[in-house]
N, C-alpha and C positions, 0 to 999 in steps of 0.2 A: 699058296707061295708066301713068302716069307718077304717084307719089304728091307729095305735099307735099313732101315732103324731095328728091324726086331731080327736081321741075320745074323748079326754078332751078338749074343747076350750078355744080361748084364751085368756086371760084377753082384759078388755074392753080399748082403749089406753091406757084413762087416765092412769089408774092401772098400766098398760104396764110402760108408761112414768117413774112415777113416782116410781117405782121398779128400772128398768134401772140407772136411775139418782144416786138413794142412790148409786148405784153400784161405783159409782167413787166414791163417799167419802171414800170408805173403800180399795179399790188396783187401781194401777195402772199398766201400762203394762213394756213390756221393753224393748218396741221401744223408751218408753215416758222417761223414765229412763236414757235411752241411748244418746237420742237427749238432756237432761237437763245436762247433767255428762259434756257432750261437753259443753255446753253454760255456764256452770258455776254452780253446784246443789244450789239451795236454801232450801237443806233439808241432812239429814245425812244418808246414806245407811246401812245399819246393814245388813252385812254376821250374822243369830244368829247357824250356823252350831258351831262343834268342831272347835278348833284352826287346829288338823291335817287334818281336811277335807278344810277348810279358805285356809290353805296350798298346798295343790295339786291343786290349782286352784279357783280362785273368782271375782269375778264382780271388772275391777278395781276402785278404788277409796274409794269404799268399807272398813267399819271398822268390825274387827271381834267382834261380842259380843254375847257369845253362849245363847240364849234363859234363860236359867235357871241361868242364871248369872247376867241378866237384874235389875237392885237395884238401889234404887234411888240416891244412892253415885256413880256410874256408867256413870251419864247421869247429875251430878254437874255443865260440865260442857258448859251445853249449854242453851242456855236461854230457861224457860216453856214454850214457846209459837213456839219452833223449832219440826218442823215436823219430824219423823222418816220413815225408809221406810225399812221394815224385807222382807228379802228371807231366804230361802232354797233350798235344793235339786231340788224341781221341786212339780209338781202338787203330787203325793206321797208322801208330808212329807207334815207332819203339824206343823211344829218347827217354819216356818214364822208366821202363827194364832197362835201360844203360844209364839212367840216373841211381837204381835201386843196386845194379851190382858194381856203381862204383861208390855206393856208399857202404857196402856189404864189402867190400874189396878194403876198406876203410875198419871195419871192425863197428859198424855203425845200424842199430835194428831199422827197420826199414820196412816198408809196405808201397804199395801203388794205390793209387785211385783209380781204379776200371771206367776206362769209356774219356778220363781226360777231360776237354772243352766240351767234346762233343757230349758228353755225357751228362756234365752240369748243364747246358745250354737242357737238351732233350728234360731233362727234372725240372723247368722254367726257373733255373735258378741264373740271378742275375751276374753280370763281366763286372769288374772296374776297371777305369779304362785312366788309372795315373799312372803316371811317369815310375819305369824298373827302378827295383830297389834292391839293391847284392846284398847282401850278407857280406 
């Protein structure tokens, strides 16, 4: 008797490779963001939560730009090819995707940091609690 796992066959390897390779073009993880921040980030990390939530705790080095306020004028300080990485509270929150969508609609390269604040803390990384800073 087949389980719910094996009832539907896995995709052929070439299809699976394409699928999983594509995922990395849309997202990164907390560990890789932390490592890049320690080495000198080559992207802009955006916390897309409210300024109040940002002030309570955020990834060190992140800028606060709530997803509803992502507009062309707020991005003018960065070259058009700047990669933005968005995050929100965690897997239960769609703010990172909302922010990523707005950036993509403005023609900006973007990825999501999978896991958000929850993932960051799960990895054992610390949060900063300074005042919100908006770009």
